[in-house]
C-alpha positions as CSV (number, residue, x, y, z in Angstrom):
1,M,56.4,93.7,-63.2
2,Q,59.0,95.9,-63.7
3,P,60.9,97.7,-60.5
4,E,62.9,99.4,-62.3
5,F,60.1,101.2,-64.6
6,G,59.7,105.3,-64.0
7,C,62.6,107.6,-63.8
8,D,63.2,107.8,-59.9
9,I,62.9,111.2,-59.1
10,H,60.9,110.6,-56.0
11,S,63.9,109.5,-54.7
12,M,64.9,113.3,-54.9
13,L,61.9,114.5,-52.8
14,F,63.7,115.7,-49.9
15,E,67.0,117.4,-51.7
16,N,67.3,120.7,-51.1
17,I,66.6,122.3,-54.4
18,T,69.9,123.4,-56.3
19,E,70.9,124.0,-59.8
20,D,72.9,120.6,-59.7
21,M,69.7,118.4,-58.5
22,L,67.7,120.1,-61.2
23,E,70.1,119.0,-63.9
24,T,69.6,115.7,-62.2
25,V,65.9,115.4,-62.9
26,R,66.3,116.4,-66.5
27,F,69.2,113.5,-66.8
28,A,66.6,111.1,-65.2
29,I,64.0,112.3,-67.2
30,V,65.3,111.9,-70.2
31,S,67.6,108.5,-69.7
32,A,64.0,107.2,-68.8
33,T,62.4,108.5,-71.9
34,E,65.2,106.7,-73.9
35,R,65.2,103.5,-71.9
36,W,61.2,102.7,-71.5
37,M,60.1,105.0,-74.0
38,P,62.1,104.5,-77.3
39,F,58.9,105.8,-79.5
40,L,59.2,109.4,-78.2
41,E,61.4,111.8,-79.2
42,V,62.4,115.0,-76.2
43,R,61.9,118.1,-78.0
44,E,62.2,120.1,-74.9
45,L,62.7,119.5,-71.5
46,D,62.5,122.1,-68.5
47,V,62.8,121.8,-65.0
48,V,62.4,124.7,-63.2
49,S,63.0,126.3,-59.5
50,L,59.5,128.8,-58.6
51,K,61.2,131.6,-56.5
52,E,57.5,132.4,-55.5
53,E,57.3,128.7,-54.1
54,P,60.9,127.6,-52.7
55,N,60.1,124.1,-52.2
56,K,58.3,123.1,-55.7
57,I,59.8,123.0,-59.1
58,D,58.2,122.8,-62.3
59,I,58.9,119.7,-65.3
60,T,57.4,120.7,-68.5
61,V,58.2,118.0,-70.9
62,S,57.5,118.6,-75.1
63,Y,57.4,115.3,-77.1
64,R,56.7,113.9,-80.2
65,F,56.0,110.4,-81.5
66,R,59.6,109.5,-84.0
67,N,56.7,107.4,-86.0
68,N,55.0,110.1,-86.3
69,P,56.2,113.2,-86.2
70,N,53.3,115.2,-86.4
71,V,51.6,114.0,-83.4
72,T,53.5,116.2,-80.6
73,D,52.3,117.4,-76.7
74,T,53.3,119.0,-74.1
75,I,53.2,117.5,-69.9
76,T,53.8,120.2,-67.3
77,V,53.9,118.8,-64.0
78,S,54.4,120.6,-60.3
79,V,56.4,118.6,-57.7
């Protein structure tokens, strides 16, 4: 029951992949994480366009829990 939950990157689905768009995706992910998951610390965030697949981006997020910094993980999503 949270209509604003998420980072809204689906609204950029048919946008041209430019450096500005990749930066907008980065900002959306960081902002949403700070708002909805304040217990996580984003350690590294890579949003890259693949030259071999020009209509695809890879998003890799490395994070850790603020209350237990020894618990870390990395998630990679291809969009």
